[in-house]
C-alpha positions in Angstrom: 57.1 44.9 113.9 59.7 45.7 116.6 59.9 49.3 117.7 63.6 49.1 118.7 64.7 51.0 115.5 62.5 53.9 116.6 64.3 54.0 119.9 67.7 54.2 118.1 66.5 56.8 115.7 65.4 58.9 118.7 68.7 58.4 120.5 70.7 59.4 117.4 68.4 62.4 116.9 68.8 63.4 120.5 72.6 63.3 120.2 72.4 65.2 117.0 70.4 68.0 118.7 72.7 68.0 121.7 75.6 68.7 119.5 74.0 72.2 119.3 75.6 73.0 122.6 78.8 73.7 120.6 76.9 76.6 118.9 76.3 78.2 122.3 80.0 78.0 123.3 81.4 79.3 120.0 78.7 81.2 118.0 81.3 82.9 115.7 82.6 79.5 114.6 79.1 78.2 114.2 78.2 81.1 111.9 81.4 80.8 109.9 80.7 77.1 109.2 77.0 77.6 108.1 76.5 81.1 106.8 78.1 83.7 104.5 77.1 86.5 106.9 77.9 87.0 110.6 75.8 87.4 113.7 76.1 90.6 115.7 76.3 89.3 119.2 76.7 92.9 120.5 73.0 93.4 119.7 71.0 92.1 122.7 68.0 91.0 120.7 70.1 89.0 118.2 72.0 87.4 121.1 68.7 86.5 122.9 67.2 84.9 119.8 70.4 83.0 119.0 70.6 81.6 122.5 66.9 80.8 122.7 67.1 79.0 119.4 69.9 76.7 120.5 68.4 76.2 123.9 65.3 75.0 122.2 67.2 72.7 119.9 69.0 71.2 123.0 65.7 70.8 124.8 64.3 68.9 121.9 67.4 66.7 122.0 66.6 65.9 125.6 63.0 65.2 124.6 64.0 62.8 121.9 66.2 60.9 124.4 63.3 60.8 126.9 60.9 59.5 124.2 63.5 56.9 123.2 63.1 55.3 126.6 59.4 56.0 127.1 57.1 54.6 124.4 54.1 56.4 126.0 55.5 59.9 125.1 56.9 58.8 121.7 54.1 59.6 119.4 53.7 63.3 120.4 57.5 63.8 120.2 57.7 62.1 116.8 54.9 64.3 115.4 56.0 67.6 116.8 59.7 66.9 116.3 59.2 65.6 112.8 57.3 68.8 111.8 60.0 71.0 113.3 62.8 69.1 111.6 60.9 69.3 108.2 60.4 73.0 108.5 64.1 73.5 109.6 65.2 71.6 106.6 63.1 73.8 104.3 64.6 76.9 106.0 68.1 75.5 105.4 67.4 74.9 101.7 65.9 78.4 101.4 68.9 80.1 103.0 71.3 78.2 100.8 69.3 79.2 97.7 69.6 82.9 98.6 73.3 82.6 99.0 73.2 83.2 102.8 73.7 79.5 103.7 76.8 77.5 103.0 76.8 73.9 101.7 77.2 72.5 105.3 73.9 74.2 106.1 72.3 72.0 103.3 73.9 69.0 104.9 72.3 69.7 108.2 69.0 70.3 106.4 69.3 66.9 104.7 70.0 65.2 108.0 67.0 66.8 109.6 64.8 65.9 106.6 66.0 62.3 107.0 65.0 62.4 110.7 61.6 64.0 109.8 61.0 61.1 107.3 61.9 58.5 109.8 59.7 60.1 112.5 56.8 60.1 110.0 57.4 56.5 109.1 57.4 55.6 112.8 54.1 57.4 113.4 52.5 55.7 110.4 53.7 52.3 111.3 52.6 52.7 114.9 49.2 53.9 113.6 48.9 50.9 111.3 49.9 48.5 114.1 47.3 50.1 116.4 44.5 49.5 113.9 45.6 45.9 113.4 45.5 45.1 117.1 
């Protein structure tokens, strides 16, 4: 089976994560879109964790793009990235169920759950193909 679909999934996931740069430029708008509460950017610790979270998301986006063009690094990125996307989706659903998250947060969670599923499928298919060879 051709692995070109995996490359495109990683490219789209990378672009999806890189869109997080907008959250760094306009945190208030980001929070207004996703949450019913606000972030106190006057608090240094909250600002630090907010920036670190989005820097991490952006770094993973770069990692997905690297893995898209380098099959040798793909499996590790797919496993770790898929686990992260799965847990993020659960967090989104949890925040929505408590009333803190808005419906758009659920949309982002569903998208990340889709990526997590595709990453898992890629790992399983690659593992199956490796056993056949």
